Residue frames as qw, qx, qy, qz and C-alpha x, y, z in Angstrom:
[[0.893, 0.212, 0.248, 0.311, 99.47, 108.71, 93.56],
 [0.331, -0.595, 0.284, 0.675, 102.82, 110.24, 92.52],
 [0.463, 0.666, -0.258, -0.525, 103.37, 111.57, 89.00],
 [0.957, 0.196, 0.216, -0.006, 103.55, 108.78, 86.48],
 [0.461, -0.491, 0.542, 0.503, 106.95, 107.73, 85.31],
 [0.436, 0.559, -0.428, -0.561, 107.85, 107.93, 81.65],
 [0.922, 0.025, 0.322, -0.215, 106.75, 104.55, 80.22],
 [0.877, 0.449, 0.019, 0.168, 109.35, 104.26, 77.47],
 [0.055, -0.905, 0.421, -0.027, 112.47, 105.67, 79.01],
 [0.935, 0.164, -0.222, 0.223, 115.74, 103.77, 78.61],
 [0.502, -0.791, 0.280, 0.210, 118.82, 103.78, 80.76],
 [0.556, 0.725, -0.406, 0.011, 122.29, 103.75, 79.25],
 [0.940, -0.228, 0.003, 0.254, 124.90, 101.10, 79.76],
 [0.447, -0.660, 0.293, 0.527, 128.62, 101.83, 79.93],
 [0.470, 0.075, 0.630, 0.614, 128.90, 101.12, 76.23],
 [0.172, 0.238, -0.123, -0.948, 126.23, 103.76, 75.51],
 [0.251, -0.203, -0.826, -0.461, 123.63, 101.23, 74.30],
 [0.536, -0.313, 0.051, -0.782, 120.03, 101.64, 75.42],
 [0.103, 0.008, -0.965, 0.241, 118.86, 99.19, 78.07],
 [0.462, -0.443, -0.540, -0.547, 115.22, 98.14, 78.36],
 [0.430, -0.473, 0.395, -0.660, 113.51, 98.70, 81.73],
 [0.045, 0.118, -0.976, 0.177, 113.21, 95.67, 83.97],
 [0.482, -0.367, -0.680, -0.413, 110.12, 93.67, 84.88],
 [0.344, -0.296, 0.481, -0.750, 107.88, 94.27, 87.88],
 [0.455, -0.142, -0.869, -0.134, 106.64, 90.89, 89.14],
 [0.460, -0.331, 0.260, -0.781, 103.58, 91.22, 91.38],
 [0.253, -0.102, -0.955, 0.117, 102.85, 88.22, 93.58],
 [0.425, -0.211, 0.011, -0.880, 99.13, 88.75, 94.13],
 [0.422, -0.249, -0.871, -0.031, 96.59, 86.96, 96.27],
 [0.477, -0.718, -0.305, -0.406, 93.96, 87.35, 98.96],
 [0.755, -0.631, -0.052, 0.170, 96.27, 86.41, 101.85],
 [0.381, 0.822, -0.307, 0.290, 99.23, 88.76, 101.53],
 [0.482, -0.686, 0.507, -0.201, 100.62, 87.67, 104.91],
 [0.906, -0.033, 0.418, 0.062, 100.96, 84.07, 103.69],
 [0.706, 0.658, 0.022, 0.261, 102.56, 85.30, 100.47],
 [0.046, -0.888, 0.393, -0.235, 105.05, 87.35, 102.51],
 [0.712, -0.449, 0.536, -0.060, 106.08, 84.22, 104.40],
 [0.891, 0.294, 0.311, 0.155, 106.47, 82.26, 101.18],
 [0.487, 0.822, -0.112, 0.273, 108.50, 84.98, 99.49],
 [0.321, -0.803, 0.475, -0.159, 110.78, 85.25, 102.54],
 [0.829, -0.187, 0.523, 0.057, 111.42, 81.50, 102.32],
 [0.771, 0.577, 0.178, 0.202, 112.07, 81.81, 98.57],
 [0.155, 0.926, -0.290, 0.186, 114.62, 84.57, 99.12],
 [0.540, -0.607, 0.581, -0.051, 116.56, 82.32, 101.48],
 [0.852, 0.134, 0.487, 0.137, 116.60, 79.62, 98.81],
 [0.603, 0.664, 0.164, 0.410, 117.99, 82.14, 96.29],
 [0.491, -0.720, -0.058, 0.487, 120.82, 83.89, 98.20],
 [0.367, -0.311, 0.403, 0.778, 122.71, 84.95, 95.07],
 [0.374, 0.660, 0.625, 0.183, 119.77, 86.06, 92.97],
 [0.238, 0.076, 0.161, 0.955, 119.80, 89.25, 90.96],
 [0.217, -0.675, -0.584, -0.396, 116.13, 89.90, 91.68],
 [0.010, 0.265, -0.350, 0.898, 115.21, 92.84, 93.89],
 [0.391, -0.524, -0.756, -0.020, 112.73, 92.48, 96.79],
 [0.002, 0.348, -0.214, 0.913, 111.85, 95.97, 98.10],
 [0.106, -0.351, -0.817, 0.445, 109.76, 96.23, 101.26],
 [0.124, -0.727, -0.510, -0.443, 106.32, 97.82, 101.51],
 [0.031, 0.173, -0.386, 0.906, 105.67, 100.88, 103.66],
 [0.445, -0.502, -0.681, -0.295, 102.73, 100.47, 106.02],
 [0.303, -0.529, 0.293, -0.737, 101.01, 101.86, 109.09],
 [0.912, -0.275, -0.218, -0.211, 100.40, 98.30, 110.34],
 [0.282, -0.752, 0.559, -0.206, 102.61, 97.45, 113.30],
 [0.733, -0.250, 0.622, -0.112, 102.45, 93.63, 113.27],
 [0.784, 0.567, -0.170, -0.185, 103.59, 92.98, 109.71],
 [0.937, -0.036, 0.074, 0.340, 106.46, 90.69, 108.74],
 [0.268, -0.822, 0.217, 0.453, 109.73, 92.65, 109.19],
 [0.477, -0.142, 0.655, 0.568, 111.23, 91.03, 106.09],
 [0.268, 0.519, 0.687, 0.432, 108.36, 92.38, 103.98],
 [0.077, -0.881, -0.354, -0.303, 107.22, 95.68, 105.54],
 [0.344, 0.103, -0.323, 0.876, 108.55, 98.86, 107.09],
 [0.217, -0.754, -0.611, 0.106, 106.27, 100.41, 109.71],
 [0.173, 0.200, -0.067, 0.962, 105.76, 104.18, 109.86],
 [0.119, 0.440, 0.587, -0.669, 103.27, 106.34, 111.72],
 [0.362, 0.710, 0.599, 0.079, 100.20, 107.65, 109.95],
 [0.028, 0.945, -0.020, -0.325, 101.56, 111.19, 109.96],
 [0.309, -0.511, 0.634, 0.491, 104.85, 110.00, 108.43],
 [0.462, 0.304, 0.788, 0.269, 102.94, 108.01, 105.81],
 [0.274, 0.879, 0.384, -0.071, 100.92, 111.09, 104.81],
 [0.130, -0.853, 0.280, 0.421, 104.09, 113.21, 104.66],
 [0.392, -0.228, 0.757, 0.470, 105.83, 110.73, 102.34],
 [0.404, 0.557, 0.709, 0.153, 102.70, 110.58, 100.18],
 [0.133, 0.946, 0.146, -0.257, 102.60, 114.38, 99.89],
 [0.161, -0.734, 0.508, 0.421, 106.25, 114.32, 98.78],
 [0.797, 0.464, -0.249, -0.296, 105.43, 111.76, 96.05],
 [0.135, -0.564, 0.811, -0.073, 107.57, 109.12, 97.73],
 [0.634, 0.066, 0.745, -0.196, 105.28, 106.22, 96.79],
 [0.060, 0.129, -0.763, -0.631, 104.81, 104.36, 93.53],
 [0.498, -0.341, -0.621, -0.501, 101.36, 103.06, 94.56],
 [0.188, -0.154, 0.646, -0.724, 99.15, 103.12, 97.67],
 [0.540, -0.309, -0.646, -0.442, 96.13, 101.18, 98.92],
 [0.437, -0.383, 0.446, -0.681, 94.02, 100.62, 102.02],
 [0.673, -0.083, -0.719, -0.154, 93.24, 97.32, 103.76],
 [0.636, -0.460, -0.586, 0.200, 91.67, 96.55, 107.15],
 [0.299, -0.941, -0.152, 0.044, 92.00, 100.17, 108.27],
 [0.572, -0.540, 0.294, 0.543, 95.72, 100.38, 107.46],
 [0.444, 0.844, -0.171, -0.248, 97.62, 102.15, 104.70],
 [0.806, -0.121, 0.441, 0.376, 100.11, 100.38, 102.44],
 [0.358, 0.881, -0.171, -0.257, 102.46, 101.69, 99.78],
 [0.882, 0.165, 0.140, 0.418, 105.19, 100.66, 97.38],
 [0.357, -0.677, 0.106, 0.635, 108.29, 102.86, 97.52],
 [0.464, 0.846, -0.049, -0.259, 109.09, 105.20, 94.67],
 [0.232, -0.613, 0.700, 0.284, 112.53, 103.55, 94.35],
 [0.744, 0.265, 0.613, 0.016, 110.78, 100.94, 92.18],
 [0.526, 0.842, 0.044, -0.109, 111.15, 103.34, 89.26],
 [0.042, 0.820, -0.563, -0.092, 114.92, 103.61, 89.57],
 [0.567, -0.246, 0.786, 0.016, 115.37, 99.86, 90.10],
 [0.712, 0.471, 0.520, -0.010, 113.35, 99.08, 86.99],
 [0.377, 0.910, -0.116, -0.129, 114.96, 101.86, 84.97],
 [0.175, -0.690, 0.692, 0.120, 118.34, 100.26, 85.66],
 [0.595, 0.291, -0.673, -0.328, 117.10, 97.06, 84.04],
 [0.052, -0.157, 0.916, -0.365, 116.57, 95.01, 87.19],
 [0.514, -0.346, -0.669, -0.411, 113.62, 92.73, 87.89],
 [0.200, -0.263, 0.514, -0.792, 111.64, 93.54, 91.03],
 [0.434, -0.313, -0.835, -0.129, 109.39, 91.15, 92.99],
 [0.227, -0.201, 0.378, -0.875, 106.69, 92.53, 95.30],
 [0.083, -0.408, -0.904, 0.092, 103.61, 91.25, 97.15],
 [0.200, 0.134, 0.074, -0.968, 100.56, 93.40, 96.52],
 [0.532, 0.407, 0.638, -0.379, 96.79, 93.04, 95.97],
 [0.451, 0.262, 0.688, 0.504, 95.73, 92.36, 92.43],
 [0.189, 0.863, 0.469, -0.010, 93.45, 95.40, 92.17],
 [0.141, -0.870, 0.156, 0.446, 96.40, 97.83, 92.05],
 [0.629, -0.034, 0.580, 0.516, 97.99, 96.13, 89.02],
 [0.396, 0.751, 0.419, 0.322, 96.15, 98.36, 86.48],
 [0.140, -0.986, 0.057, 0.075, 97.57, 101.43, 88.24],
 [0.573, -0.518, 0.493, 0.400, 101.06, 99.93, 88.11],
 [0.631, 0.334, 0.566, 0.412, 100.62, 99.20, 84.41],
 [0.226, 0.939, 0.213, 0.146, 99.98, 102.87, 83.76],
 [0.273, -0.908, 0.300, 0.108, 103.31, 103.73, 85.40],
 [0.389, -0.493, 0.737, 0.250, 105.65, 100.86, 84.51],
 [0.516, 0.424, -0.487, -0.562, 106.00, 99.28, 81.03],
 [0.593, 0.121, -0.789, -0.104, 106.44, 95.61, 82.03],
 [0.481, -0.306, 0.539, -0.621, 104.21, 94.37, 84.86],
 [0.538, 0.040, -0.815, -0.209, 103.68, 90.65, 85.39],
 [0.659, -0.391, 0.262, -0.587, 101.26, 89.01, 87.78],
 [0.379, 0.147, -0.911, 0.077, 102.04, 85.75, 89.54],
 [0.678, -0.332, 0.174, -0.632, 99.38, 83.90, 91.49],
 [0.045, -0.238, 0.959, -0.148, 99.74, 80.69, 93.46],
 [0.777, 0.000, -0.066, -0.626, 97.15, 77.97, 92.88],
 [0.548, -0.198, 0.807, -0.097, 96.84, 74.38, 94.00],
 [0.042, 0.106, -0.835, -0.538, 96.57, 71.95, 91.11],
 [0.047, 0.473, 0.878, -0.058, 93.06, 70.89, 92.17],
 [0.099, 0.723, 0.301, -0.614, 91.89, 74.52, 92.40],
 [0.061, 0.449, -0.494, -0.742, 93.32, 75.20, 88.95],
 [0.006, 0.157, 0.927, 0.340, 91.34, 72.29, 87.54],
 [0.045, 0.645, 0.715, -0.267, 88.15, 73.65, 89.10],
 [0.023, -0.526, 0.019, 0.850, 88.79, 77.14, 87.73],
 [0.051, 0.018, -0.700, -0.712, 87.69, 76.08, 84.25],
 [0.162, -0.498, -0.842, -0.127, 84.22, 75.41, 85.66],
 [0.101, -0.500, -0.401, 0.761, 83.69, 78.85, 87.23],
 [0.359, 0.816, 0.441, -0.103, 81.25, 81.37, 85.67],
 [0.037, -0.850, 0.264, 0.454, 84.10, 83.76, 84.93],
 [0.298, -0.296, 0.792, 0.444, 85.77, 81.17, 82.74],
 [0.276, 0.410, 0.837, 0.236, 82.47, 80.53, 80.94],
 [0.094, 0.513, 0.152, -0.840, 81.71, 84.19, 80.21],
 [0.218, 0.194, -0.585, -0.757, 81.06, 83.69, 76.51],
 [0.228, -0.268, -0.919, -0.178, 78.60, 80.90, 77.19],
 [0.095, -0.525, -0.661, 0.527, 76.75, 82.94, 79.83],
 [0.133, 0.689, 0.155, -0.696, 76.36, 86.36, 78.16],
 [0.709, 0.659, 0.251, 0.015, 76.95, 85.42, 74.54],
 [0.741, 0.065, 0.162, 0.648, 79.99, 85.95, 72.32],
 [0.236, 0.717, 0.168, 0.635, 79.26, 89.58, 71.32],
 [0.418, -0.864, 0.009, -0.279, 78.76, 90.94, 74.82],
 [0.854, -0.406, 0.104, 0.309, 81.66, 88.88, 76.14],
 [0.651, 0.322, 0.140, 0.673, 83.94, 90.33, 73.47],
 [0.014, -0.823, -0.082, -0.562, 82.84, 93.85, 74.41],
 [0.655, -0.750, 0.050, -0.082, 83.47, 93.23, 78.11],
 [0.863, -0.163, 0.130, 0.460, 86.86, 91.69, 77.45],
 [0.470, 0.568, 0.116, 0.666, 87.87, 94.67, 75.31],
 [0.235, -0.865, -0.007, -0.444, 87.05, 97.06, 78.18],
 [0.811, -0.569, 0.052, 0.125, 89.12, 95.15, 80.71],
 [0.019, 0.855, -0.514, -0.069, 92.81, 95.85, 81.22],
 [0.914, 0.232, -0.329, 0.046, 95.00, 93.11, 79.79],
 [0.463, -0.743, 0.467, -0.123, 97.33, 91.72, 82.45],
 [0.571, 0.423, -0.703, 0.036, 100.33, 89.52, 81.83],
 [0.664, -0.435, 0.401, -0.458, 99.34, 86.83, 84.31],
 [0.576, 0.243, -0.780, -0.025, 100.73, 83.40, 85.14],
 [0.804, -0.475, 0.073, -0.349, 99.62, 80.81, 87.69],
 [0.154, 0.492, -0.830, 0.215, 102.19, 78.96, 89.76],
 [0.858, -0.208, -0.295, -0.365, 100.75, 75.50, 90.41],
 [0.003, -0.431, 0.818, -0.381, 101.65, 73.49, 93.50],
 [0.394, -0.143, -0.906, -0.051, 100.39, 70.40, 95.33],
 [0.484, -0.674, -0.382, -0.406, 98.45, 72.35, 97.96],
 [0.715, -0.576, -0.228, 0.324, 100.90, 72.39, 100.86],
 [0.142, -0.962, 0.130, 0.193, 103.26, 75.13, 102.01],
 [0.510, -0.463, 0.572, 0.445, 106.60, 73.45, 101.09],
 [0.550, 0.375, 0.645, 0.376, 105.29, 72.60, 97.62],
 [0.193, 0.946, 0.259, 0.039, 104.18, 76.20, 97.08],
 [0.298, -0.841, 0.313, 0.326, 107.61, 77.50, 98.10],
 [0.567, -0.149, 0.666, 0.461, 109.38, 75.11, 95.70],
 [0.448, 0.625, 0.573, 0.284, 107.05, 76.05, 92.83],
 [0.032, 0.992, 0.089, -0.081, 107.44, 79.78, 93.47],
 [0.448, -0.644, 0.456, 0.421, 111.23, 79.44, 93.66],
 [0.556, 0.128, 0.682, 0.459, 111.32, 77.65, 90.31],
 [0.309, 0.827, 0.444, 0.148, 109.03, 80.25, 88.73],
 [0.118, -0.966, 0.108, 0.201, 111.20, 83.17, 89.88],
 [0.529, -0.412, 0.583, 0.459, 114.37, 81.40, 88.75],
 [0.521, 0.431, 0.632, 0.380, 112.83, 80.95, 85.30],
 [0.141, 0.962, 0.230, 0.026, 111.88, 84.64, 85.17],
 [0.343, -0.811, 0.329, 0.342, 115.39, 85.63, 86.20],
 [0.566, -0.106, 0.668, 0.471, 116.90, 83.38, 83.54],
 [0.417, 0.694, 0.539, 0.232, 114.49, 84.72, 80.94],
 [0.006, -0.994, -0.018, 0.108, 115.58, 88.26, 81.75],
 [0.474, -0.625, 0.478, 0.396, 119.26, 87.31, 81.60],
 [0.677, 0.237, 0.596, 0.361, 119.08, 85.75, 78.12],
 [0.376, 0.872, 0.235, 0.205, 118.25, 88.99, 76.22],
 [0.251, -0.919, 0.265, 0.147, 121.05, 90.77, 78.09],
 [0.640, -0.304, 0.603, 0.368, 123.53, 88.11, 76.93],
 [0.600, 0.534, 0.508, 0.311, 122.25, 88.39, 73.38],
 [0.148, 0.986, 0.057, 0.055, 122.66, 92.16, 73.37],
 [0.419, -0.762, 0.426, 0.251, 126.19, 91.88, 74.74],
 [0.687, -0.001, 0.618, 0.382, 127.10, 89.44, 71.97],
 [0.478, 0.772, 0.368, 0.202, 125.87, 91.90, 69.35],
 [0.111, -0.954, 0.198, 0.196, 128.46, 94.49, 70.41],
 [0.813, 0.492, -0.229, 0.212, 131.39, 94.03, 68.00],
 [0.766, -0.468, -0.024, 0.440, 134.70, 93.35, 69.75],
 [0.019, 0.937, -0.225, -0.267, 137.26, 96.11, 69.62],
 [0.821, 0.508, -0.224, 0.135, 139.91, 95.41, 66.95],
 [0.797, -0.443, 0.069, 0.405, 143.24, 94.20, 68.25],
 [0.042, 0.903, -0.279, -0.323, 146.10, 96.63, 67.63],
 [0.898, 0.397, 0.000, 0.191, 148.24, 95.64, 64.68],
 [0.508, -0.699, 0.313, 0.394, 151.94, 95.65, 65.40],
 [0.665, 0.741, -0.092, -0.003, 153.73, 96.80, 62.27],
 [0.849, -0.147, 0.104, 0.497, 157.28, 95.80, 61.50],
 [0.023, -0.923, 0.152, 0.352, 159.70, 98.72, 61.41],
 [0.693, 0.673, -0.256, 0.035, 162.32, 99.05, 58.69],
 [0.063, 0.693, -0.670, 0.260, 165.11, 98.55, 61.20],
 [0.758, -0.249, 0.521, -0.303, 163.70, 95.26, 62.55],
 [0.020, -0.323, 0.887, 0.330, 165.37, 92.16, 61.05],
 [0.675, 0.036, -0.417, -0.608, 163.02, 90.01, 59.01],
 [0.507, 0.014, -0.854, 0.112, 163.88, 86.97, 61.12],
 [0.032, 0.038, 0.655, -0.754, 162.34, 88.51, 64.28]]
């Protein structure tokens, strides 16, 4: 892992005001290939979006070109030694990484959307101040989730032990994107969710810009030689 970025740094706008770092939206799930396809379709539905979609670096050759950049294993290790990655993980014998440019994109106040496994989110939270998890779920699966043992932790182990276990876990800002269970419905729901996040990020920026007092208009004084009628 590269050295951790400063969690509370602020970039400066042209007016000199401090700008809060942007949000890192992690689209997490078991099937990252399916999520890559969905996110590619979403990007085509949002051609003028201000969201950033950086590609992963991987040693896997058959990944989606719109989502991954293939490098050799030796190149991957060289970039890792030079601290060129923001996070790395292994899956199915291949190496994956998020580029270190995430830090500069977020420091400039932009919102970044990536596809990554959920288990690396705690590591990202230690590096970046605002990490949000998005997960896709069919409406029927979401209804069944309330019946799973994980959702009934307090009833299974008791309230005291459950409170202790919850305190030890890392709190993640997580939201579920519900859809009807088919691919087109999931794409529409994900598009709407990202548009809402983009709008939510744009509102504070507009509020901050309105708080900057307008520069006073120059006052044109009347000279002594100017007739009063002019």
